[in-house]
C-alpha positions as CSV (number, residue, x, y, z in Angstrom):
1,M,202.1,137.5,33.0
2,P,203.1,137.2,36.6
3,A,206.0,139.3,37.6
4,N,208.1,136.2,38.7
5,L,208.2,132.7,39.0
6,E,206.8,132.3,42.4
7,E,203.7,134.4,41.1
8,W,203.4,132.0,38.4
9,E,203.7,128.9,40.6
10,Q,200.9,130.2,42.7
11,L,198.2,130.3,39.9
12,P,195.8,127.5,39.7
13,E,196.9,125.2,36.7
14,R,193.7,125.8,34.9
15,D,194.8,129.7,34.8
16,K,198.3,128.8,33.6
17,Q,196.8,126.7,30.6
18,L,194.3,129.7,29.8
19,I,197.2,132.3,29.7
20,N,199.2,130.1,27.5
21,I,196.5,130.0,25.2
22,L,195.8,133.6,25.3
23,N,199.3,134.3,24.7
24,Q,199.1,132.2,21.5
25,V,196.3,133.9,20.4
26,Q,198.2,137.3,21.0
27,E,201.1,136.2,19.3
28,K,199.0,135.3,16.1
29,L,196.9,138.0,15.9
30,G,199.0,140.9,17.9
31,Y,195.9,141.3,20.2
32,I,192.9,139.2,21.9
33,P,189.5,140.3,19.9
34,H,186.4,139.8,22.0
35,D,184.8,137.3,19.8
36,R,187.7,135.3,20.1
37,L,187.4,135.5,24.0
38,T,184.0,134.3,23.6
39,K,184.8,131.3,21.4
40,L,187.5,130.3,23.7
41,A,185.4,130.5,26.7
42,R,183.1,128.2,25.1
43,Q,185.6,125.8,24.1
44,A,187.4,125.9,27.6
45,G,184.3,125.5,29.4
46,V,184.9,128.5,31.6
47,P,182.9,131.8,31.7
48,E,183.8,134.5,29.3
49,S,184.3,136.8,32.4
50,Q,187.2,134.7,33.7
51,L,189.0,135.0,30.4
52,H,188.3,138.8,30.4
53,G,189.5,138.9,33.8
54,L,193.0,137.4,32.8
55,V,193.0,139.8,29.8
56,S,192.5,142.7,31.8
57,F,194.6,141.8,34.7
58,F,198.0,141.0,32.9
59,N,199.3,144.1,31.1
60,C,200.9,141.9,28.5
61,F,197.7,141.4,26.9
62,R,195.9,143.6,24.5
63,S,192.2,143.6,23.8
64,R,192.6,146.0,20.7
65,P,195.0,146.0,17.9
66,A,198.3,147.8,18.4
67,G,199.7,150.3,16.1
68,K,202.3,150.0,13.2
69,H,205.2,151.5,15.8
70,K,205.5,151.2,19.4
71,L,206.7,154.2,21.8
72,S,207.4,152.9,25.2
73,I,207.9,155.7,27.9
74,C,210.2,154.6,30.5
75,Y,208.5,155.6,34.0
76,G,211.5,154.4,36.1
77,T,212.7,156.7,38.8
78,A,215.3,158.6,37.1
79,C,213.2,159.0,33.7
80,Y,210.2,160.1,35.7
81,A,212.3,162.6,37.7
82,R,213.5,163.9,34.3
83,G,210.1,164.4,32.6
84,A,208.7,161.2,31.5
85,S,205.3,162.3,32.3
86,L,205.8,165.7,30.3
87,I,206.7,163.4,27.2
88,N,203.9,161.3,27.8
89,D,201.5,164.3,28.1
90,R,203.0,165.7,24.7
91,L,202.5,162.3,23.1
92,V,198.9,162.2,24.3
93,D,198.3,165.7,23.0
94,E,200.0,165.2,19.5
95,L,198.2,161.8,18.8
96,K,194.9,163.0,20.0
97,L,194.5,160.1,22.5
98,E,191.5,160.2,24.7
99,D,191.3,158.7,28.0
100,G,192.1,155.0,28.2
101,E,193.5,155.1,24.5
102,D,196.8,154.1,23.9
103,T,197.0,153.9,19.9
104,S,196.4,156.4,17.5
105,A,193.1,156.8,15.6
106,D,195.0,155.8,12.4
107,G,196.6,152.9,13.8
108,F,200.2,154.3,13.4
109,V,201.5,154.5,16.9
110,T,200.8,152.6,20.1
111,V,202.1,154.6,23.3
112,D,202.8,152.4,26.4
113,H,204.7,152.6,29.8
114,I,207.7,150.5,30.9
115,Y,209.4,150.8,34.2
116,C,213.3,151.0,33.7
117,V,215.5,149.6,31.2
118,G,218.5,150.1,33.0
119,A,219.8,153.2,30.9
120,C,219.4,155.6,33.8
121,S,222.1,157.9,32.7
122,R,220.3,158.5,29.3
123,A,217.0,159.5,31.1
124,P,214.3,160.2,30.3
125,L,214.0,157.6,27.4
126,V,211.7,156.3,24.9
127,M,212.0,153.2,23.4
128,V,210.9,153.4,19.7
129,D,210.0,150.2,18.0
130,G,212.7,148.4,20.7
131,Q,215.3,151.0,20.2
132,I,216.5,153.2,23.1
133,N,216.3,156.9,22.7
134,G,217.7,158.9,25.3
135,K,217.6,162.3,26.8
136,I,214.2,163.0,25.1
137,K,212.6,166.5,25.6
138,S,209.0,166.8,25.4
139,Y,209.6,169.4,22.5
140,K,211.1,166.8,20.3
141,V,208.1,164.7,20.4
142,P,206.5,166.1,17.2
143,L,209.9,165.5,15.4
144,M,210.0,161.9,16.7
145,L,206.6,161.3,15.2
146,E,207.5,163.2,12.1
147,D,210.8,160.7,11.6
148,L,208.4,157.5,12.3
149,R,205.9,158.7,9.6
150,K,208.7,159.4,7.2
151,K,209.9,155.7,7.7
152,G,206.4,154.5,7.3
């Protein structure tokens, strides 16, 4: 979605309607499957490429299912300076994610990046299913994943 109201107001009305429809699909399914895009494009009378463009442009949309658990690594200035990229690298290694992948092969964990949640004194931090975990060290990543697996 646009970052602010000003950006939203500058979008053509048709794009706003399409974004709202895409948002509804994602809320219902958790992501926007390719076959649903094809059907929506036909129903809306727009090129499928237009819908693909919206889905790929706005990072709030997913074109693949998300994992059962969500790990969001803060990449704000304080977190980045204190090792966010090391945490990310360790997660990528532990989950065996390939370039462009954000979800483990077993569908257990999805990793994404966020930008400053206002808890800079606890940097670097990782949000685990919406809960802030601060002062994370990369060597603790396997324990974090193990704890998640125990929870199910």
